[in-house]
C-alpha positions as CSV (number, residue, x, y, z in Angstrom):
1,X,160.8,100.1,170.5
2,X,159.1,98.6,173.6
3,X,158.8,101.0,176.5
4,X,161.3,100.6,179.3
5,X,158.8,100.2,182.1
6,X,161.6,99.7,184.6
7,X,163.1,103.0,183.6
8,X,159.8,104.8,184.0
9,X,159.8,103.8,187.6
10,X,163.5,104.6,188.0
11,X,164.4,100.9,188.6
12,X,166.8,98.4,187.2
13,X,165.7,95.2,185.5
14,X,165.1,92.4,188.0
15,X,163.8,94.8,190.7
16,X,161.8,93.0,193.4
17,X,158.1,93.4,193.8
18,X,158.7,95.4,197.0
19,X,161.0,97.8,195.1
20,X,158.4,98.3,192.3
21,X,155.7,99.0,194.9
22,X,157.9,101.5,196.8
23,X,158.9,103.3,193.6
24,X,155.3,103.6,192.5
25,X,154.1,104.9,195.8
26,X,156.8,107.6,195.8
27,X,156.1,108.8,192.2
28,X,152.3,108.6,192.5
29,X,152.4,110.8,195.6
30,X,154.3,113.4,193.7
31,X,152.5,113.2,190.4
32,X,148.8,112.5,191.2
33,X,146.6,115.2,189.6
34,X,144.9,116.0,192.9
35,X,148.3,116.9,194.4
36,X,150.4,118.2,191.5
37,X,148.6,120.9,189.3
38,X,151.4,120.9,186.7
39,X,149.9,119.9,183.4
40,X,152.8,117.6,182.6
41,X,152.3,115.7,185.9
42,X,149.1,114.1,184.7
43,X,150.7,112.5,181.6
44,X,153.7,111.4,183.7
45,X,151.3,109.9,186.3
46,X,149.6,107.9,183.6
47,X,153.0,106.6,182.4
48,X,153.9,105.6,186.0
49,X,150.6,103.9,186.4
50,X,151.0,102.0,183.1
51,X,154.5,100.9,184.1
52,X,153.2,99.7,187.5
53,X,150.4,97.7,185.9
54,X,152.9,96.1,183.5
55,X,155.4,95.1,186.2
56,X,152.9,93.9,188.9
57,X,151.1,91.5,186.6
58,X,153.2,88.3,186.2
59,X,152.2,87.7,182.6
60,X,152.7,91.2,181.5
61,X,156.1,91.4,183.4
62,X,157.2,88.2,181.6
63,X,156.6,89.9,178.2
64,X,158.5,93.0,179.4
65,X,161.5,90.9,180.5
66,X,161.5,89.3,177.1
67,X,161.8,92.7,175.5
68,X,158.2,93.1,174.4
69,X,155.4,95.5,175.3
70,X,152.4,93.8,176.9
71,X,150.1,96.6,175.7
72,X,150.9,96.2,172.0
73,X,148.2,93.6,171.5
74,X,145.5,96.2,172.0
75,X,144.5,95.3,175.5
76,X,145.5,98.7,176.7
77,X,146.0,99.9,180.2
78,X,142.3,99.9,180.9
79,X,141.4,96.5,179.4
80,X,141.4,94.7,182.7
81,X,139.1,97.2,184.4
82,X,139.5,98.4,187.9
83,X,139.1,94.9,189.3
84,X,141.8,93.2,187.2
85,X,145.3,92.3,188.3
86,X,148.1,94.9,188.4
87,X,147.0,98.5,188.6
88,X,143.6,98.4,190.2
89,X,142.7,102.0,190.1
90,X,141.3,103.0,193.5
91,X,143.2,100.4,195.5
92,X,146.6,101.3,194.2
93,X,146.1,105.1,194.4
94,X,145.1,104.5,198.1
95,X,148.2,102.4,198.4
96,X,150.4,105.2,197.1
97,X,149.0,107.9,199.4
98,X,148.3,105.9,202.6
99,X,150.8,103.0,202.4
100,X,148.5,100.1,201.5
101,X,145.7,99.0,199.2
102,X,142.1,99.0,200.1
103,X,142.3,95.5,201.6
104,X,145.8,95.8,203.2
105,X,145.8,99.3,204.7
106,X,144.3,98.1,208.0
107,X,143.3,100.2,211.0
108,X,145.3,103.3,211.9
109,X,146.7,103.8,215.4
110,X,144.9,105.8,218.0
111,X,148.3,107.2,219.0
112,X,149.3,110.2,217.0
113,X,152.0,112.8,217.3
114,X,151.0,116.1,219.0
115,X,151.2,119.6,217.5
116,X,153.7,122.4,218.1
117,X,152.9,125.3,220.4
118,X,154.1,128.9,220.3
119,X,154.4,131.4,223.2
120,X,155.8,135.0,223.3
121,X,158.5,136.0,225.8
122,X,159.0,139.7,226.5
123,X,162.6,140.6,227.5
124,X,164.5,143.8,228.3
125,X,167.5,144.8,226.2
126,X,170.1,143.7,228.8
127,X,168.4,140.3,229.0
128,X,168.7,139.7,225.2
129,X,172.3,141.0,225.1
130,X,173.7,139.0,228.1
131,X,171.2,136.1,228.2
132,X,169.0,135.0,231.0
133,X,166.8,132.2,232.3
134,X,163.1,132.8,232.6
135,X,160.2,130.7,233.8
136,X,157.3,130.6,231.4
137,X,153.8,129.3,232.0
138,X,152.2,127.3,229.2
139,X,148.7,125.8,228.8
140,X,149.0,122.7,226.6
141,X,147.7,119.1,226.3
142,X,149.6,116.8,228.6
143,X,149.5,113.0,229.2
144,X,146.5,111.9,231.2
145,X,147.9,110.6,234.5
146,X,144.7,108.6,235.2
147,X,145.0,106.3,232.1
148,X,148.5,107.1,231.0
149,X,147.2,107.7,227.5
150,X,145.2,104.6,227.0
151,X,141.9,106.5,227.2
152,X,140.1,103.7,229.1
153,X,138.6,103.7,232.6
154,X,140.6,101.8,235.2
155,X,140.3,98.0,234.8
156,X,138.8,98.2,231.2
157,X,140.3,97.8,227.8
158,X,139.4,98.7,224.2
159,X,137.3,96.3,222.3
160,X,137.1,95.4,218.6
161,X,134.8,97.6,216.6
162,X,131.8,95.5,215.4
163,X,131.1,97.8,212.5
164,X,134.3,97.2,210.7
165,X,135.4,94.0,212.5
166,X,138.6,95.6,213.5
167,X,139.7,96.6,210.0
168,X,139.3,100.3,210.6
169,X,137.5,100.9,207.3
170,X,134.2,100.0,205.6
171,X,133.7,99.3,201.9
172,X,131.0,100.0,199.5
173,X,130.5,98.7,196.0
174,X,129.3,101.1,193.3
175,X,128.5,100.3,189.7
176,X,129.9,102.4,186.8
177,X,130.3,102.0,183.1
178,X,133.7,100.4,183.9
179,X,132.2,97.8,186.1
180,X,132.1,97.5,189.9
181,X,134.2,99.9,191.9
182,X,135.0,99.1,195.5
183,X,135.4,102.2,197.6
184,X,136.9,102.2,201.1
185,X,136.5,104.9,203.8
186,X,137.4,105.1,207.5
187,X,134.9,103.4,209.8
188,X,132.6,106.0,211.2
189,X,132.2,104.1,214.5
190,X,135.9,103.8,215.5
191,X,137.3,106.6,213.3
192,X,139.5,104.1,211.5
193,X,141.3,102.7,214.6
194,X,139.5,99.3,214.5
195,X,138.8,99.6,218.3
196,X,136.2,101.3,220.4
197,X,136.4,102.3,224.1
198,X,133.3,101.1,225.9
199,X,134.2,102.9,229.1
200,X,136.3,106.0,228.5
201,X,138.6,107.4,231.1
202,X,136.5,109.8,233.3
203,X,139.4,112.4,233.4
204,X,140.3,112.7,229.7
205,X,137.1,111.3,228.1
206,X,139.0,108.7,226.1
207,X,141.5,111.1,224.4
208,X,144.5,110.0,226.5
209,X,145.4,113.7,227.3
210,X,144.2,116.6,229.3
211,X,144.9,120.3,229.3
212,X,147.1,121.6,232.1
213,X,149.1,124.7,233.0
214,X,152.7,124.2,233.8
215,X,155.9,126.2,234.3
216,X,159.0,125.6,232.2
217,X,162.4,127.2,232.6
218,X,163.7,128.7,229.4
219,X,167.4,129.4,228.9
220,X,167.8,132.5,226.7
221,X,171.3,132.6,225.0
222,X,173.2,135.8,224.9
223,X,172.8,137.8,221.7
224,X,169.2,136.8,220.8
225,X,167.2,139.3,218.8
226,X,163.7,140.4,218.6
227,X,161.6,137.9,216.6
228,X,163.9,135.0,217.1
229,X,162.5,131.7,218.3
230,X,163.9,129.2,220.8
231,X,162.8,125.6,220.3
232,X,162.1,123.4,223.3
233,X,161.8,119.9,222.0
234,X,159.0,117.7,223.4
235,X,157.4,120.5,225.3
236,X,154.5,121.1,222.9
237,X,151.1,119.4,222.7
238,X,150.9,115.7,223.6
239,X,149.2,113.8,220.8
240,X,145.9,111.9,220.9
241,X,146.1,108.6,222.6
242,X,149.1,109.8,224.6
243,X,151.2,110.2,221.4
244,X,154.6,112.0,221.5
245,X,154.5,115.7,222.2
246,X,155.3,118.3,219.6
247,X,157.8,121.2,220.2
248,X,157.3,124.4,222.0
249,X,158.6,127.6,220.3
250,X,159.4,130.6,222.4
251,X,159.4,133.8,220.4
252,X,161.5,136.6,221.7
253,X,160.0,140.1,222.0
254,X,162.5,142.7,222.9
255,X,161.2,145.7,224.8
256,X,162.2,149.2,223.6
257,X,165.1,150.7,225.7
258,X,165.1,154.3,227.0
259,X,168.6,155.0,225.8
260,X,169.8,152.4,223.3
261,X,168.5,151.1,220.1
262,X,169.7,147.9,218.4
263,X,170.8,147.0,214.9
264,X,171.9,143.4,214.9
265,X,174.9,143.1,217.3
266,X,175.5,146.9,217.3
267,X,173.9,149.3,219.8
268,X,173.3,153.0,219.1
269,X,172.7,156.0,221.4
270,X,172.7,159.8,221.2
271,X,174.4,162.3,223.4
272,X,173.9,166.1,223.4
273,X,176.9,168.4,224.0
274,X,177.0,172.1,224.7
275,X,178.6,174.1,221.9
276,X,181.5,175.0,224.1
277,X,182.2,171.4,225.1
278,X,182.2,170.3,221.5
279,X,184.6,173.2,220.6
280,X,187.0,172.8,223.5
281,X,186.8,169.0,224.0
282,X,185.8,167.2,227.1
283,X,185.4,163.8,228.8
284,X,181.9,162.4,228.9
285,X,180.7,159.7,231.4
286,X,178.4,157.3,229.6
287,X,176.2,154.6,231.3
288,X,176.5,151.6,229.0
289,X,175.0,148.1,229.5
290,X,178.4,147.1,230.9
291,X,178.7,150.0,233.3
292,X,180.2,153.4,233.2
293,X,182.5,154.3,230.4
294,X,184.7,157.5,229.9
295,X,184.3,158.8,226.4
296,X,186.8,161.4,225.1
297,X,185.3,164.2,223.1
298,X,188.0,165.7,220.8
299,X,188.1,169.5,220.4
300,X,186.1,170.6,217.4
301,X,183.7,167.7,217.4
302,X,180.9,168.4,215.0
303,X,177.2,167.6,215.3
304,X,176.5,164.3,213.6
305,X,179.8,162.8,214.5
306,X,179.8,159.1,215.5
307,X,182.1,157.7,218.2
308,X,182.6,154.0,218.3
309,X,183.1,152.0,221.5
310,X,184.5,148.7,220.5
311,X,183.0,145.4,221.8
312,X,180.4,147.2,223.9
313,X,177.4,146.0,221.8
314,X,175.6,142.6,221.8
315,X,177.4,139.2,221.5
316,X,177.4,137.6,218.1
317,X,175.0,134.7,218.4
318,X,176.6,132.4,215.9
319,X,180.2,133.7,216.1
320,X,182.7,135.0,218.7
321,X,183.1,138.5,219.9
322,X,180.7,141.4,220.3
323,X,179.3,144.3,218.3
324,X,180.0,147.9,218.9
325,X,178.3,150.8,220.7
326,X,177.9,153.7,218.3
327,X,177.6,157.1,220.1
328,X,175.9,159.7,217.9
329,X,176.9,163.3,218.9
330,X,174.5,166.2,218.7
331,X,175.9,169.7,219.4
332,X,173.4,172.0,221.1
333,X,173.4,175.7,220.2
334,X,172.4,178.1,223.0
335,X,169.2,179.9,222.4
336,X,169.1,182.3,225.4
337,X,172.1,184.4,226.2
338,X,172.5,187.1,228.8
339,X,174.3,190.4,228.0
340,X,177.7,189.2,229.1
341,X,177.5,185.9,227.3
342,X,176.4,187.6,224.1
343,X,179.2,190.1,224.4
344,X,181.8,187.3,224.8
345,X,180.4,185.4,221.8
346,X,180.5,188.5,219.6
347,X,184.1,189.1,220.6
348,X,184.9,185.4,219.7
349,X,183.1,185.7,216.4
350,X,185.1,188.9,215.6
351,X,188.4,187.3,216.5
352,X,187.6,184.3,214.2
353,X,186.3,186.5,211.4
354,X,182.8,184.9,211.7
355,X,180.8,188.0,212.7
356,X,179.8,188.3,209.0
357,X,179.7,184.9,207.3
358,X,180.9,185.0,203.7
359,X,178.2,184.7,201.1
360,X,178.1,181.9,198.5
361,X,180.8,182.3,195.9
362,X,182.9,184.6,198.0
363,X,186.6,184.7,197.1
364,X,188.8,182.4,199.2
365,X,186.1,179.8,200.1
366,X,182.8,178.6,199.1
367,X,180.9,180.2,201.9
368,X,178.2,178.9,204.2
369,X,175.5,178.0,201.6
370,X,177.9,176.5,199.1
371,X,179.0,174.1,201.8
372,X,175.5,173.1,202.7
373,X,174.4,172.4,199.1
374,X,177.5,170.7,197.8
């Protein structure tokens, strides 16, 4: 059966020349051996190239449309050489990757898009939790105000490059066993633009942009976390020739806090209670990011207990509500006792039957060590 060359390119019969060219460009960019290391891509690239040759040559396409295979006569894909009609080797590969063949690509624009920039912004915990507005200073390429991006001195204009006659590329002919191969490369004089600037702008040197330091306000939303980035569209580097600016990314760096640590939208802190306060219960005044909060300590609170203050954490950046403040309790055991304090504690221990802690396995309960190692 004849090969379905339309199907190889993902097209229906009767596709226009423009559709065939677009399909080939897309597939060649993905399958070219210099781009795709997959072993199967090379064979697929050859199939796509063969289909392109068959459908861009009028005579071969007529045979395809009649249900035949134009390569069955032994001519083969390489019979026409690199200078024949249809798939011309270098020209069509250049067309796939750069949008035009060796004779139709033309000069490239001097105006190109600029790159992105990145800057770090240090913030305190309360600033990341509640949000803030900060002025940042950036040093980036900006549009030259003397030539407004043209790159030329006042009253002058670019001229056509005499090396390439405005084409933006120069060609060389090389002989090989396949015949003559025409190779194209960007013009070294005009760097492929087809124009030269005889009198560059004295301020930017013909680049159309200069470096400048400027101050930009940054609105930091409530709930951002360490390492997150805020994107400022169009505040990056202006491109060569006054091209559109890239984006500026502001990376958040959250400074450590003396009291609180953060885990997502939850905050954590530690409080130390005297043994008597933990045993009898008390009310603790805690300074939170929202202000003072009264925290009730229940009688018998154990060391390692965690008290939760609802909605006292950080706002949820992509949802409603706030996280919680987790208060971790540590009970402090006294280390220095005067005679009276020691006497009272011994009396308390005697009243509670704790003056001689039961050994492991004692009848009635597991004892101190059994509880520790369960």
